[in-house]
N, C-alpha and C positions, 0 to 999 in steps of 0.2 A: 504493499500500499504506500502511496505517495500523497503528500498533500502540501499545497502551497497556497498562500493567501493572496486573493485577487490576481493581479497581473504580475506579481512578484516572481521572478525567475529562480528565486532560490526556494528549494524544498524545505520546508519546516519538518516533515517526515519524510524519510527518504529510504524507501524499501522495508517497511515494517511488515513482518510476518509473524502472526501470534494466535495461538488457540487458547480460549479460556473454557474449561470444563464446568459444568453445573456443579455447584456446591464448592468450588475451588475459591480460596482466598489468594488474590495475587496483590503484591505490593509493587509499585512502579516508583523507582527513585532515579535521580539523575541530578546533574547541576542545572542552575537556572538557564532556561532557554534551550533546554534539550529536547523539548517536545513532549513533555509529560501531559500537560493539560490538554494540549491539541489532541493527543491520542485519546485520552479520556472522553472528550467531545465526540468522538467518532463512534463510541460504542452504542449511544442510543440515537444517533442521527442528529446531533446538534450541529455536527459538521458531516459532510460526505467527502469522499476520497477524490483528489484530482486524478489520480490513476489507481487502479485495482478496485477492490470491493470490501465491505465489511458486511457480514452477515450475522443475524441474530435469530437462533432457531430456524435457520433456512431462508430468512427474510433479508432482502437486500436494502440497506439504508438509502440507496439512490433511488428507490421506487417510492414517490410520495405517498402512494396508497398504503404502504406498509408502515409508515411512521408512526400513526396513532398506536397501533398494536405493539410495535417495538417499544414504545415509551410507556405502555402498559406493563411491559415485561422488564424493562430496564429503567429504574429510578436513578436519578441523578442529584448530588448534594453538592452545593457549591462552597467555595472558600469561605465566604461571608454569608452566615446564615440570615442576615437581614433581608438579603436579596430574595428570600423565599418565603419569608413569614408574611401572611396577609390577613390573618384573622385578628380579631378584637380580644380573643382569649386563647388560651392554649387548646382548649377542646373545639373551638371553631376553626382554629388553624388547621388541626389535624383532619376535621371534617371537610375542608375546602376541596380536596382532590376528589374523594369518593361522591361528593355532591355534584361535581361537574362531569361526572361519566354516567349519569343516569342510574346510580345505585339507589335501591329502594331504601327508605328510612330505617327499616329494620336492620338491613345489612350495614348501613352507614353507621348506626349505634354500636353494632358488634364489632365493626373495623375500628373505630375510634376507641372504644373500650380495650380492645386487643392492644393497639398501638400504644396507648397511654400506659398500659401495664408493663409492656415489654420495655418501654423507654424509661420507666421509673417516673412517670409525670402525672400519675392519677391525682396526687395531692396537690398539684399546681393546675388542676383543670379549668379553674375559673380566672387564673392570673393573666394579665395582659402580657404578651410576649415581650414587649419593650422592658418589662420590669424583671426579666430572667438574667441570669448571669449568662457569660459567653458560652460556657459549656452546656448550660440548660438550653440555650438557643440552638445550639448545633444538635442536641438530642431531640429537640422539638422537630427541626428540620428533617432528621431521620425518620421520625415517628410519622410525619406526613407521608413520607415515601412507603413506610412500612403499612400504612393504612390503605394504600393502593394495591397491597398485595402483590407487589413485584417480586420476581425470583431473583432478581439480580439489583445490587445496589453499587453504583460508581460515586466514589467521593474524591473530590479534587482539593486536596489539601485542607481537610475539615478542621484540623487542630491547629493551623498556623496562626490563627488570631486569638487563641485562648490560652490560659495559663496551665501549669502542670495538673492541678486538680481537675480542671475541665477536660483536659487531654486523657487522664485515667477514666473519667466518666464515659467519654466517647469510645474510648478502645474497649472499655468493659461492655458496652452496649454492642459494639460490632462483634465481639467474641461470643456473646450470647446468641446473636443472629446466625452466626456461623454454626456454633455447636448445637443450639437447640432447634434451629429452624432450617438449617442447611442451605442458607441463603448464599447465593454467589456474591463475592466482595471484590471490587477492584479499587484499590486504595492508592491514590496519588499522595506522596508524603516526602517532606524533606527531613522528618525526624526519623532517623536510622534505628531508634529504639522501637518504632512502631513497626517497621517492615521485619523485624525479627520474629513477629507473631504470624506471619503469613506463611501458606503452603509453599508459594513460589515467589522469588523476587526477580523482577526485570530492571535492568539498568539501562536507561536511554542516555546516549551522547550523540549530539549533533544529528539528531532525528533517526537514529537507529538504534537498534537493541545491541549494545556493547558486551552485556553479559546476562545470563539467565540461570537459575538454578534454585535449589533450597536455600533458605537463609544462611545454614551452615556452609554450604558450598561457596556461596556469593562472598560472604563475610570473611571467609578463610583467605581471600584473594586480597590481602592488605595492600601490597605494592600497587596492584592494578587499580583498586579504588582510589588511593591516593593519587595515582597518575590521572584519573578521571576528574580530579578536583572534589572528591567526595571525602566526608569524614566517616569515622567508624562509630557503630553504637558505643556507648560509655562503657559498658562490661567488656567489650572486645578490646577496646583501646586500654583499659586498666589492666586486663589479664595479660595482654601482650607486654605490658612494662613489667608486671610481676614475673613473667616467664624469663625476661631478660635478666632479671636479678637473681635467676636460678630456681625459681619455684617450678614445681611440675604440676601443669595445668593442662586441660584438653585444649585444642585449638580447633575452633575458637570457642570462647565462652560467651553466649549470646545475651543472657539475661542476668539481672542482679540476683535473683533466687539462685540460679545455676552457679553464679559466682561464690555466694555464700556457701552453698552446699559443697562446692569444691575446696574452699578454704578451711571449712570445718573438718575435712577428711585428712588435711596435712598433718 
């Protein structure tokens, strides 16, 4: 797949080939300007390729008649949740999507209750969205997509504008969606600590996939990632330094919990 904006002769995406399986959690990382967000917007037809094709369950995003059904199956969460919040209360905001697809009142009620429960927002049902924290706003944006009963969720750097507590809440919600409901997740992120929880990591550089594999495979390639202008997850960086001091640790150590467990065994 190739994509270029307007009449620009430079390709933003340059020969991308990728498959995402149902129920898979894929994290896409890469330096700024590497094409991560552009790639994300192709998955539900917000953008269509200049060359090649993108298909969702056999439907081609270049076919306008397929777009409504593709977007019912693939939800999208933007970097800034304020761009997606339209209701006067949390409950009304979650109901907005189902209400605009001809869903019956009974099914809307069921979908909203389900989404609020999954996202941990039930106690905030009557609160105006603008009074929520950044993390709660992003959880609300995700809940609005969950209420649409989509099987796939694409998130474009959803934690980049919120603090550590909000990031933990959002990542906890994503983990629940994956583990309990087998939702397909595509996470665009510059937080390497988030990518380690994915089933597969794709690294984009200058519009193409420069590396791909499990988090353990990708983050073992320390020098290659540094060469691409990327940082390592904190636990990987720290364990590398401890290993250089003579400690015997696995390579790589991906999470804080894993690092603590390894150190306790020394």
